[in-house]
N, CA, C and O of each residue as an XYZ file, in Angstrom:
856
protein
N       0.846     -1.195      0.000
C       0.000      0.000      0.000
C       0.879      1.241      0.000
O       1.822      1.341      0.785
N       0.571      2.180     -0.877
C       1.368      3.401     -0.975
C       1.140      4.299      0.230
O       0.009      4.398      0.708
N       2.172      4.952      0.735
C       1.983      5.870      1.864
C       1.166      7.080      1.443
O       1.198      7.495      0.284
N       0.440      7.635      2.388
C      -0.358      8.837      2.124
C       0.555     10.054      2.224
O       0.709     10.637      3.297
N       1.153     10.428      1.109
C       2.107     11.534      1.120
C       1.447     12.869      1.415
O       2.104     13.786      1.908
N       0.166     12.994      1.123
C      -0.522     14.262      1.385
C      -0.628     14.563      2.873
O      -0.856     15.707      3.264
N      -0.461     13.530      3.710
C      -0.579     13.724      5.160
C       0.742     14.095      5.815
O       0.778     14.399      7.007
N       1.834     14.073      5.044
C       3.151     14.381      5.605
C       3.380     15.888      5.527
O       3.438     16.458      4.438
N       3.506     16.517      6.668
C       3.701     17.964      6.714
C       4.686     18.320      7.819
O       4.717     17.682      8.871
N       5.479     19.335      7.567
C       6.385     19.873      8.574
C       6.142     21.365      8.676
O       6.123     22.068      7.666
N       5.960     21.840      9.873
C       5.767     23.276     10.088
C       7.112     23.888     10.440
O       7.708     23.543     11.460
N       7.586     24.785      9.608
C       8.883     25.421      9.829
C       8.713     26.662     10.697
O       7.934     27.556     10.364
N       9.437     26.716     11.801
C       9.265     27.855     12.707
C      10.538     28.162     13.478
O      10.490     28.823     14.515
N      11.673     27.690     12.983
C      12.909     27.824     13.741
C      13.426     29.259     13.781
O      13.888     29.724     14.823
N      13.350     29.964     12.650
C      13.945     31.305     12.568
C      13.347     32.064     11.399
O      12.600     31.515     10.588
N      13.699     33.350     11.333
C      13.322     34.178     10.206
C      14.570     34.703      9.517
O      15.689     34.509      9.991
N      14.358     35.370      8.389
C      15.477     35.925      7.626
C      15.105     37.338      7.190
O      14.140     37.546      6.455
N      15.889     38.300      7.659
C      15.639     39.707      7.370
C      16.750     40.268      6.496
O      17.909     39.869      6.613
N      16.383     41.201      5.617
C      17.376     41.810      4.738
C      18.535     42.416      5.516
O      19.676     42.388      5.055
N      18.253     42.953      6.675
C      19.299     43.596      7.473
C      20.309     42.598      8.025
O      21.398     42.981      8.452
N      19.945     41.311      8.017
C      20.837     40.287      8.554
C      21.838     39.783      7.521
O      22.798     39.096      7.871
N      21.621     40.119      6.255
C      22.455     39.553      5.198
C      23.786     40.277      5.060
O      23.868     41.495      5.216
N      24.827     39.501      4.763
C      26.107     40.088      4.371
C      25.949     40.636      2.953
O      25.286     40.003      2.131
N      26.537     41.794      2.642
C      26.435     42.318      1.272
C      27.023     41.366      0.237
O      26.660     41.437     -0.937
N      27.929     40.474      0.653
C      28.555     39.513     -0.251
C      27.869     38.164     -0.143
O      27.831     37.600      0.951
N      27.321     37.617     -1.226
C      26.682     36.304     -1.124
C      27.659     35.195     -0.753
O      27.278     34.241     -0.075
N      28.910     35.304     -1.185
C      29.879     34.256     -0.841
C      30.126     34.225      0.665
O      30.225     33.148      1.253
N      30.226     35.388      1.289
C      30.413     35.417      2.737
C      29.160     34.920      3.457
O      29.253     34.285      4.508
N      27.981     35.213      2.884
C      26.744     34.732      3.489
C      26.665     33.205      3.390
O      26.244     32.543      4.339
N      27.067     32.649      2.248
C      27.094     31.197      2.098
C      28.052     30.594      3.112
O      27.726     29.598      3.757
N      29.230     31.188      3.259
C      30.207     30.700      4.236
C      29.627     30.731      5.642
O      29.841     29.806      6.426
N      28.896     31.789      5.963
C      28.303     31.925      7.299
C      27.306     30.803      7.559
O      27.364     30.149      8.601
N      26.391     30.577      6.620
C      25.395     29.527      6.804
C      26.040     28.148      6.796
O      25.611     27.262      7.534
N      27.060     27.955      5.976
C      27.757     26.679      5.952
C      28.437     26.409      7.292
O      28.382     25.293      7.809
N      29.073     27.430      7.846
C      29.725     27.287      9.144
C      28.690     26.949     10.228
O      28.954     26.114     11.094
N      27.524     27.588     10.183
C      26.484     27.310     11.173
C      25.944     25.890     11.023
O      25.608     25.248     12.018
N      25.859     25.394      9.784
C      25.407     24.019      9.565
C      26.424     23.027     10.120
O      26.055     22.026     10.734
N      27.712     23.314      9.898
C      28.766     22.448     10.435
C      28.747     22.463     11.953
O      28.827     21.410     12.587
N      28.639     23.661     12.548
C      28.625     23.784     14.003
C      27.411     23.094     14.614
O      27.467     22.617     15.747
N      26.309     23.042     13.857
C      25.089     22.408     14.354
C      25.147     20.884     14.234
O      24.217     20.194     14.650
N      26.241     20.355     13.665
C      26.362     18.917     13.501
C      25.461     18.358     12.425
O      25.058     17.197     12.491
N      25.135     19.185     11.418
C      24.256     18.718     10.346
C      24.943     17.614      9.550
O      26.114     17.759      9.198
N      24.241     16.504      9.254
C      24.866     15.446      8.456
C      25.178     15.942      7.042
O      24.357     16.613      6.416
N      26.364     15.606      6.550
C      26.801     15.996      5.211
C      26.495     17.472      4.908
O      25.761     17.760      3.962
N      27.034     18.389      5.677
C      26.690     19.808      5.483
C      27.154     20.382      4.150
O      26.642     21.415      3.719
N      28.117     19.733      3.486
C      28.607     20.258      2.211
C      27.940     19.594      1.008
O      28.292     19.895     -0.133
N      26.986     18.699      1.246
C      26.300     18.032      0.137
C      25.397     19.028     -0.584
O      24.601     19.726      0.045
N      25.530     19.088     -1.909
C      24.662     19.982     -2.673
C      24.187     19.292     -3.941
O      24.938     18.564     -4.591
N      22.943     19.533     -4.276
C      22.382     19.008     -5.510
C      22.822     19.901     -6.658
O      22.609     21.113     -6.634
N      23.439     19.288     -7.665
C      23.923     20.025     -8.826
C      23.087     19.644    -10.031
O      23.015     18.470    -10.394
N      22.456     20.625    -10.653
C      21.636     20.405    -11.839
C      22.346     20.954    -13.070
O      22.809     22.095    -13.083
N      22.423     20.125    -14.099
C      23.007     20.513    -15.384
C      22.008     20.163    -16.477
O      20.968     19.561    -16.214
N      22.334     20.545    -17.703
C      21.471     20.208    -18.833
C      22.308     20.099    -20.098
O      23.339     20.757    -20.235
N      21.857     19.270    -21.007
C      22.495     19.172    -22.316
C      22.128     20.401    -23.143
O      21.226     21.145    -22.758
N      22.800     20.632    -24.262
C      22.420     21.760    -25.118
C      20.972     21.668    -25.600
O      20.349     22.677    -25.930
N      20.439     20.424    -25.636
C      19.045     20.235    -26.084
C      18.054     20.469    -24.951
O      16.842     20.432    -25.166
N      18.565     20.709    -23.742
C      17.688     20.995    -22.615
C      17.319     19.800    -21.770
O      16.447     19.916    -20.909
N      17.957     18.634    -21.982
C      17.681     17.464    -21.153
C      18.343     17.654    -19.793
O      19.571     17.701    -19.711
N      17.550     17.764    -18.716
C      18.129     18.060    -17.392
C      18.647     16.819    -16.692
O      18.241     15.697    -16.996
N      19.549     17.041    -15.750
C      20.082     15.971    -14.911
C      20.514     16.589    -13.594
O      21.037     17.703    -13.564
N      20.294     15.865    -12.508
C      20.680     16.364    -11.181
C      21.277     15.237    -10.370
O      20.894     14.075    -10.508
N      22.231     15.604     -9.513
C      22.870     14.646     -8.635
C      23.475     15.391     -7.445
O      23.629     16.612     -7.490
N      23.813     14.666     -6.391
C      24.417     15.291     -5.220
C      25.938     15.207     -5.342
O      26.493     14.136     -5.586
N      26.603     16.350     -5.169
C      28.063     16.425     -5.132
C      28.452     17.099     -3.822
O      27.598     17.586     -3.080
N      29.755     17.120     -3.549
C      30.224     17.749     -2.323
C      30.907     19.075     -2.635
O      31.796     19.149     -3.483
N      30.482     20.102     -1.943
C      31.095     21.423     -2.074
C      32.468     21.389     -1.412
O      32.590     21.026     -0.243
N      33.498     21.767     -2.164
C      34.864     21.689     -1.646
C      35.555     23.043     -1.539
O      36.718     23.110     -1.141
N      34.870     24.106     -1.884
C      35.459     25.433     -1.743
C      34.441     26.502     -2.069
O      33.619     26.332     -2.969
N      34.494     27.606     -1.338
C      33.630     28.743     -1.634
C      34.376     30.013     -1.285
O      34.940     30.138     -0.198
N      34.374     30.958     -2.217
C      34.938     32.284     -1.989
C      34.283     33.234     -2.983
O      33.302     32.873     -3.634
N      34.814     34.436     -3.104
C      34.194     35.436     -3.966
C      34.160     35.014     -5.429
O      33.383     35.556     -6.215
N      35.002     34.043     -5.800
C      35.018     33.579     -7.188
C      33.920     32.570     -7.485
O      33.544     32.401     -8.645
N      33.394     31.893     -6.463
C      32.338     30.930     -6.696
C      32.449     29.687     -5.843
O      33.181     29.663     -4.853
N      31.710     28.641     -6.235
C      31.637     27.377     -5.507
C      32.381     26.308     -6.300
O      32.195     26.184     -7.511
N      33.222     25.539     -5.617
C      34.067     24.546     -6.296
C      33.658     23.129     -5.912
O      33.412     22.831     -4.743
N      33.591     22.264     -6.920
C      33.395     20.833     -6.712
C      34.294     20.095     -7.691
O      34.769     20.675     -8.668
N      34.527     18.805     -7.426
C      35.456     18.018     -8.238
C      34.761     16.788     -8.793
O      33.834     16.252     -8.186
N      35.229     16.342     -9.975
C      34.597     15.203    -10.620
C      35.469     14.670    -11.740
O      36.516     15.238    -12.053
N      35.034     13.585    -12.335
C      35.619     13.071    -13.568
C      35.072     13.912    -14.718
O      33.856     14.013    -14.882
N      35.943     14.510    -15.507
C      35.484     15.375    -16.588
C      34.722     14.613    -17.674
O      33.987     15.207    -18.462
N      34.907     13.284    -17.705
C      34.180     12.477    -18.676
C      32.845     11.975    -18.184
O      32.149     11.261    -18.907
N      32.466     12.338    -16.954
C      31.181     11.914    -16.391
C      30.030     12.618    -17.097
O      30.244     13.508    -17.920
N      28.816     12.212    -16.768
C      27.643     12.844    -17.378
C      27.615     14.345    -17.094
O      27.331     15.142    -17.989
N      27.907     14.729    -15.858
C      27.897     16.155    -15.542
C      29.034     16.879    -16.235
O      28.882     18.023    -16.664
N      30.195     16.200    -16.347
C      31.316     16.810    -17.042
C      31.006     17.059    -18.505
O      31.356     18.103    -19.054
N      30.344     16.089    -19.138
C      29.977     16.255    -20.548
C      28.925     17.344    -20.709
O      28.988     18.143    -21.644
N      27.954     17.376    -19.791
C      26.946     18.449    -19.846
C      27.612     19.816    -19.774
O      27.319     20.706    -20.573
N      28.511     19.971    -18.807
C      29.122     21.282    -18.583
C      30.087     21.677    -19.695
O      30.301     22.865    -19.935
N      30.668     20.693    -20.374
C      31.549     21.008    -21.497
C      30.769     21.614    -22.652
O      31.288     22.461    -23.379
N      29.529     21.187    -22.824
C      28.731     21.668    -23.952
C      27.730     22.745    -23.566
O      27.276     23.506    -24.419
N      27.385     22.813    -22.288
C      26.419     23.807    -21.801
C      26.876     24.264    -20.420
O      26.385     23.755    -19.413
N      27.813     25.222    -20.355
C      28.456     25.588    -19.077
C      27.606     26.488    -18.186
O      28.033     27.566    -17.772
N      26.393     26.019    -17.903
C      25.503     26.674    -16.937
C      25.018     25.611    -15.970
O      24.828     24.456    -16.353
N      24.818     25.998    -14.715
C      24.368     25.027    -13.715
C      23.646     25.736    -12.586
O      23.728     26.954    -12.431
N      22.933     24.934    -11.799
C      22.283     25.413    -10.583
C      22.617     24.433     -9.472
O      22.534     23.220     -9.665
N      22.991     24.948     -8.316
C      23.315     24.106     -7.159
C      22.420     24.483     -5.994
O      22.089     25.653     -5.805
N      22.030     23.479     -5.209
C      21.157     23.716     -4.066
C      21.704     23.008     -2.839
O      21.947     21.801     -2.869
N      21.899     23.756     -1.762
C      22.283     23.199     -0.472
C      21.074     23.278      0.449
O      20.469     24.340      0.599
N      20.720     22.148      1.068
C      19.543     22.103      1.934
C      19.941     21.563      3.296
O      20.416     20.434      3.415
N      19.745     22.375      4.315
C      20.038     21.978      5.694
C      18.723     21.857      6.446
O      18.241     22.825      7.034
N      18.150     20.664      6.423
C      16.812     20.474      6.962
C      16.762     20.751      8.457
O      15.744     21.235      8.952
N      17.840     20.457      9.194
C      17.814     20.692     10.642
C      17.724     22.184     10.962
O      17.199     22.567     12.008
N      18.237     23.022     10.066
C      18.190     24.467     10.263
C      17.054     25.110      9.470
O      16.857     26.323      9.533
N      16.299     24.283      8.715
C      15.184     24.776      7.898
C      15.658     25.845      6.920
O      15.030     26.893      6.773
N      16.778     25.561      6.252
C      17.391     26.531      5.346
C      17.825     25.861      4.046
O      18.154     24.675      4.014
N      17.815     26.644      2.990
C      18.449     26.200      1.767
C      19.013     27.401      1.008
O      18.572     28.537      1.181
N      19.994     27.113      0.170
C      20.600     28.129     -0.700
C      20.594     27.587     -2.108
O      20.976     26.440     -2.340
N      20.160     28.408     -3.057
C      20.178     28.037     -4.470
C      21.100     29.001     -5.212
O      20.963     30.219     -5.106
N      22.042     28.432     -5.965
C      23.048     29.220     -6.678
C      22.946     28.900     -8.165
O      23.004     27.734     -8.555
N      22.796     29.925     -8.990
C      22.700     29.754    -10.438
C      23.780     30.582    -11.106
O      24.008     31.735    -10.740
N      24.453     29.980    -12.102
C      25.490     30.748    -12.783
C      26.213     29.953    -13.847
O      25.767     28.883    -14.259
N      27.331     30.491    -14.284
C      28.162     29.846    -15.291
C      29.203     28.967    -14.609
O      29.505     29.149    -13.429
N      29.749     28.015    -15.359
C      30.696     27.050    -14.811
C      31.941     26.993    -15.685
O      31.853     27.003    -16.913
N      33.103     26.934    -15.038
C      34.372     26.790    -15.750
C      35.276     25.877    -14.933
O      35.126     25.771    -13.716
N      36.215     25.218    -15.607
C      37.179     24.383    -14.898
C      38.090     25.257    -14.039
O      38.438     26.372    -14.428
N      38.470     24.748    -12.880
C      39.482     25.420    -12.065
C      40.842     25.160    -12.713
O      40.944     24.341    -13.626
N      41.874     25.841    -12.255
C      43.207     25.637    -12.814
C      43.691     24.222    -12.516
O      43.249     23.588    -11.559
N      44.604     23.743    -13.350
C      45.159     22.419    -13.105
C      45.879     22.371    -11.765
O      45.861     21.343    -11.088
N      46.504     23.458    -11.382
C      47.198     23.524    -10.098
C      46.222     23.317     -8.941
O      46.538     22.613     -7.982
N      45.036     23.929     -9.026
C      44.031     23.752     -7.974
C      43.560     22.305     -7.899
O      43.419     21.742     -6.813
N      43.317     21.708     -9.069
C      42.858     20.321     -9.092
C      43.902     19.390     -8.493
O      43.564     18.507     -7.705
N      45.162     19.578     -8.857
C      46.221     18.705     -8.355
C      46.433     18.893     -6.856
O      46.696     17.929     -6.137
N      46.319     20.131     -6.388
C      46.492     20.393     -4.959
C      45.394     19.696     -4.158
O      45.674     19.096     -3.120
N      44.162     19.768     -4.623
C      43.081     19.092     -3.897
C      43.240     17.575     -3.991
O      43.008     16.864     -3.014
N      43.634     17.079     -5.167
C      43.788     15.635     -5.338
C      44.815     15.083     -4.362
O      44.624     13.999     -3.812
N      45.887     15.805     -4.143
C      46.914     15.349     -3.199
C      46.382     15.264     -1.779
O      46.897     14.490     -0.972
N      45.359     16.046     -1.463
C      44.792     16.055     -0.113
C      43.767     14.936      0.101
O      43.336     14.707      1.232
N      43.379     14.249     -0.951
C      42.371     13.194     -0.842
C      42.966     11.931     -0.222
O      44.173     11.711     -0.324
N      42.138     11.094      0.421
C      42.623      9.796      0.895
C      43.133      8.964     -0.281
O      42.626      9.074     -1.398
N      44.135      8.137     -0.019
C      44.737      7.351     -1.096
C      43.713      6.486     -1.834
O      43.766      6.374     -3.059
N      42.780      5.872     -1.097
C      41.787      5.017     -1.750
C      40.907      5.820     -2.708
O      40.503      5.310     -3.753
N      40.609      7.065     -2.358
C      39.834      7.921     -3.255
C      40.653      8.290     -4.490
O      40.114      8.378     -5.594
N      41.947      8.504     -4.303
C      42.823      8.779     -5.439
C      42.825      7.599     -6.411
O      42.699      7.780     -7.622
N      42.969      6.397     -5.869
C      42.984      5.207     -6.716
C      41.635      5.018     -7.415
O      41.575      4.619     -8.579
N      40.564      5.308     -6.691
C      39.234      5.170     -7.274
C      39.009      6.086     -8.454
O      38.281      5.740     -9.385
N      39.637      7.270     -8.422
C      39.485      8.208     -9.536
C      40.087      7.648    -10.819
O      39.620      7.959    -11.915
N      41.128      6.821    -10.684
C      41.730      6.163    -11.842
C      40.916      4.940    -12.270
O      40.806      4.655    -13.463
N      40.353      4.226    -11.313
C      39.681      2.962    -11.614
C      38.307      3.151    -12.246
O      37.873      2.305    -13.027
N      37.621      4.229    -11.929
C      36.237      4.405    -12.367
C      36.126      5.293    -13.600
O      36.561      6.444    -13.586
N      35.547      4.757    -14.654
C      35.153      5.577    -15.806
C      33.746      6.082    -15.508
O      32.760      5.515    -15.978
N      33.665      7.128    -14.741
C      32.401      7.573    -14.146
C      31.307      7.761    -15.185
O      31.526      8.375    -16.229
N      30.133      7.228    -14.891
C      28.929      7.266    -15.717
C      28.968      6.275    -16.868
O      27.974      6.136    -17.580
N      30.107      5.564    -17.078
C      30.169      4.555    -18.118
C      29.519      3.251    -17.671
O      29.489      2.949    -16.479
N      29.001      2.482    -18.617
C      28.363      1.203    -18.314
C      29.435      0.150    -18.057
O      30.401      0.049    -18.813
N      29.269     -0.641    -16.983
C      30.194     -1.736    -16.673
C      29.394     -3.023    -16.500
O      28.192     -2.995    -16.237
N      30.089     -4.154    -16.652
C      29.409     -5.449    -16.605
C      28.937     -5.802    -15.203
O      27.938     -6.503    -15.043
N      29.645     -5.326    -14.191
C      29.271     -5.654    -12.823
C      30.306     -5.129    -11.857
O      31.298     -4.521    -12.258
N      30.069     -5.369    -10.577
C      30.987     -4.893     -9.534
C      32.376     -5.504     -9.692
O      33.384     -4.866     -9.387
N      32.418     -6.734    -10.166
C      33.700     -7.416    -10.313
C      34.614     -6.675    -11.275
O      35.827     -6.624    -11.070
N      34.040     -6.103    -12.317
C      34.854     -5.341    -13.270
C      35.495     -4.134    -12.598
O      36.665     -3.831    -12.836
N      34.731     -3.450    -11.765
C      35.257     -2.284    -11.055
C      36.363     -2.689    -10.086
O      37.392     -2.019     -9.997
N      36.151     -3.779     -9.366
C      37.163     -4.260     -8.426
C      38.442     -4.666     -9.160
O      39.545     -4.452     -8.658
N      38.286     -5.257    -10.358
C      39.457     -5.648    -11.140
C      40.240     -4.430    -11.593
O      41.471     -4.436    -11.574
N      39.535     -3.390    -12.000
C      40.211     -2.155    -12.405
C      40.961     -1.544    -11.226
O      42.082     -1.058    -11.379
N      40.342     -1.570    -10.060
C      40.994     -1.018     -8.879
C      42.266     -1.799     -8.552
O      43.281     -1.206     -8.187
N      42.214     -3.123     -8.682
C      43.394     -3.949     -8.429
C      44.516     -3.601     -9.406
O      45.683     -3.552     -9.019
N      44.168     -3.360    -10.668
C      45.167     -2.984    -11.667
C      45.812     -1.650    -11.312
O      47.025     -1.484    -11.444
N      44.999     -0.704    -10.863
C      45.518      0.616    -10.498
C      46.438      0.505     -9.284
O      47.489      1.145     -9.248
N      46.057     -0.296     -8.293
C      46.903     -0.485     -7.116
C      48.274     -1.046     -7.526
O      49.309     -0.619     -7.015
N      48.260     -1.993     -8.443
C      49.515     -2.596     -8.891
C      50.353     -1.584     -9.665
O      51.577     -1.553     -9.533
N      49.694     -0.761    -10.469
C      50.410      0.218    -11.282
C      51.150      1.236    -10.421
O      52.302      1.566    -10.701
N      50.491      1.735     -9.373
C      51.100      2.781     -8.553
C      51.927      2.218     -7.402
O      52.777      2.920     -6.855
N      51.689      0.964     -7.028
C      52.453      0.374     -5.936
C      52.355      1.211     -4.677
O      51.262      1.589     -4.255
N      53.506      1.499     -4.078
C      53.550      2.320     -2.868
C      53.858      3.780     -3.174
O      53.990      4.597     -2.263
N      53.971      4.102     -4.453
C      54.324      5.473     -4.840
C      53.146      6.421     -4.789
O      52.013      6.017     -4.526
N      53.430      7.695     -5.046
C      52.376      8.702     -5.085
C      51.416      8.420     -6.238
O      51.814      7.912     -7.286
N      50.151      8.758     -6.024
C      49.129      8.602     -7.060
C      48.935      9.962     -7.730
O      48.507     10.922     -7.089
N      49.250     10.035     -9.013
C      49.121     11.297     -9.743
C      47.658     11.618    -10.007
O      46.816     10.724    -10.088
N      47.373     12.891    -10.140
C      46.014     13.323    -10.474
C      45.714     12.943    -11.928
O      46.471     13.319    -12.823
N      44.643     12.217    -12.178
C      44.333     11.825    -13.558
C      44.063     13.046    -14.433
O      43.492     14.028    -13.959
N      44.464     12.999    -15.701
C      44.205     14.142    -16.589
C      42.725     14.371    -16.833
O      42.314     15.471    -17.202
N      41.913     13.322    -16.627
C      40.475     13.435    -16.873
C      39.700     13.822    -15.609
O      38.470     13.769    -15.604
N      40.387     14.202    -14.565
C      39.736     14.488    -13.271
C      40.144     15.876    -12.794
O      41.299     16.273    -12.947
N      39.201     16.613    -12.218
C      39.539     17.933    -11.700
C      38.324     18.698    -11.219
O      37.242     18.136    -11.050
N      38.517     19.976    -11.004
C      37.473     20.794    -10.409
C      36.738     21.666    -11.394
O      37.242     22.005    -12.465
N      35.534     22.017    -11.002
C      34.724     23.020    -11.682
C      34.406     24.117    -10.670
O      34.290     23.860     -9.472
N      34.267     25.331    -11.167
C      33.837     26.443    -10.318
C      32.522     26.998    -10.869
O      32.437     27.407    -12.027
N      31.506     27.002    -10.014
C      30.219     27.616    -10.345
C      30.288     29.082     -9.956
O      30.366     29.420     -8.774
N      30.259     29.950    -10.960
C      30.371     31.393    -10.752
C      28.958     31.979    -10.729
O      28.310     32.037    -11.774
N      28.468     32.410     -9.578
C      27.050     32.770     -9.483
C      26.717     34.118    -10.118
O      27.495     35.070    -10.063
N      25.536     34.158    -10.719
C      24.943     35.449    -11.062
C      23.647     35.665    -10.282
O      23.106     36.770    -10.246
N      23.152     34.574     -9.652
C      22.021     34.687     -8.726
C      22.235     33.735     -7.561
O      22.660     32.594     -7.746
N      21.937     34.211     -6.368
C      22.019     33.385     -5.159
C      20.763     33.652     -4.342
O      20.494     34.790     -3.959
N      20.001     32.608     -4.080
C      18.779     32.767     -3.283
C      18.892     32.036     -1.957
O      19.273     30.866     -1.914
N      18.560     32.729     -0.876
C      18.519     32.135      0.459
C      17.065     31.919      0.859
O      16.209     32.778      0.649
N      16.808     30.744      1.444
C      15.453     30.368      1.857
C      15.488     29.957      3.314
O      16.302     29.130      3.726
N      14.590     30.550      4.087
C      14.436     30.179      5.495
C      12.985     29.796      5.714
O      12.083     30.590      5.446
N      12.753     28.576      6.203
C      11.390     28.121      6.413
C      10.674     28.952      7.465
O      11.253     29.341      8.480
N       9.406     29.212      7.199
C       8.562     29.965      8.134
C       7.205     29.297      8.252
O       6.844     28.492      7.393
N       6.428     29.612      9.312
C       5.110     29.004      9.486
C       4.161     29.328      8.332
O       4.331     30.319      7.622
N       3.163     28.469      8.167
C       2.096     28.636      7.173
C       2.625     28.718      5.746
O       1.968     29.274      4.866
N       3.824     28.160      5.516
C       4.452     28.166      4.191
C       4.758     29.582      3.687
O       4.983     29.776      2.492
N       4.768     30.560      4.581
C       5.126     31.931      4.200
C       6.619     32.126      4.456
O       7.026     32.928      5.296
N       7.418     31.372      3.710
C       8.851     31.335      3.915
C       9.509     32.653      3.532
O       8.974     33.432      2.743
N      10.684     32.881      4.114
C      11.503     34.035      3.721
C      12.406     33.624      2.565
O      13.120     32.625      2.652
N      12.372     34.403      1.474
C      13.224     34.162      0.310
C      13.894     35.475     -0.075
O      13.225     36.436     -0.456
N      15.201     35.505      0.026
C      15.962     36.700     -0.332
C      16.953     36.328     -1.425
O      17.662     35.327     -1.317
N      16.999     37.135     -2.471
C      17.820     36.814     -3.638
C      18.840     37.902     -3.931
O      18.520     39.089     -3.992
N      20.095     37.451     -4.114
C      21.152     38.311     -4.630
C      21.177     38.175     -6.156
O      21.112     37.064     -6.683
N      21.269     39.300     -6.860
C      21.448     39.280     -8.313
C      22.651     40.143     -8.653
O      22.745     41.293     -8.222
N      23.578     39.577     -9.435
C      24.794     40.307     -9.787
C      24.470     41.497    -10.676
O      23.709     41.380    -11.637
N      25.058     42.651    -10.344
C      24.935     43.841    -11.191
C      26.317     44.294    -11.649
O      26.500     45.436    -12.069
N      27.296     43.376    -11.563
C      28.642     43.643    -12.074
C      29.590     44.189    -11.035
O      29.174     44.785    -10.042
N      30.893     43.974    -11.280
C      31.953     44.506    -10.413
C      31.786     44.092     -8.948
O      31.989     44.894     -8.037
N      31.414     42.829     -8.739
C      31.234     42.284     -7.387
C      30.180     43.047     -6.584
O      30.239     43.090     -5.355
N      29.234     43.637     -7.276
C      28.117     44.318     -6.612
C      26.853     43.490     -6.822
O      26.682     42.828     -7.846
N      25.965     43.549     -5.813
C      24.793     42.693     -5.818
C      23.545     43.463     -5.411
O      23.583     44.293     -4.503
N      22.445     43.179     -6.088
C      21.136     43.710     -5.699
C      20.440     42.645     -4.866
O      20.427     41.475     -5.250
N      19.865     43.026     -3.741
C      19.157     42.098     -2.858
C      17.664     42.394     -2.930
O      17.238     43.533     -2.739
N      16.873     41.358     -3.209
C      15.426     41.501     -3.319
C      14.733     40.394     -2.533
O      15.269     39.297     -2.374
N      13.548     40.696     -2.050
C      12.729     39.684     -1.384
C      11.746     39.119     -2.389
O      11.146     39.858     -3.170
N      11.583     37.785     -2.364
C      10.658     37.104     -3.265
C       9.463     36.564     -2.478
O       9.583     36.199     -1.309
N       8.336     36.523     -3.129
C       7.158     35.912     -2.501
C       7.398     34.416     -2.331
O       7.984     33.790     -3.214
N       6.964     33.831     -1.229
C       7.209     32.397     -0.989
C       6.346     31.523     -1.902
O       6.422     30.296     -1.835
């Protein structure tokens, strides 16, 4: 029997969001909310849903991990040959959403996407656990495989290839930076009258802040 989804409701009443509370910089505001989510012990506080689309408009979404945020944008890493990598190579626009249910908050970021420098990708790759480094070589991300055994065999080959030496950053792996032109903050409120405040870029690191109807 299917669950009665219409009966599932949550009343949001933890906090409000006022224009006077916002940092003029959306990147600093994102950092502030991210820090509060981490301090609150939120599970996977850096998990964000990333939506991309093909040039024909076929959408796709998946959860990735946010690995950097500053005035230049939001950084995540992936296999450039993956589905998202191929989407972004042909249609370099994306939208990312971070949702912290324990804090009744979410942030939506929309903008253009570009690869980070090779130096940035290699520096982050060196900081990854060794097993994750090996996995980046073993997995042809988004490609069809015969089964788990094939993946395990590839991993064994990679382990043998690198031995005890350093694992180099694969040429097909690296970072993307989402450069925002719009950033929306959402704070849950009672009666579904949520607070929604949006930053819109007006150039030269200047932003217009507007309130949206919930």
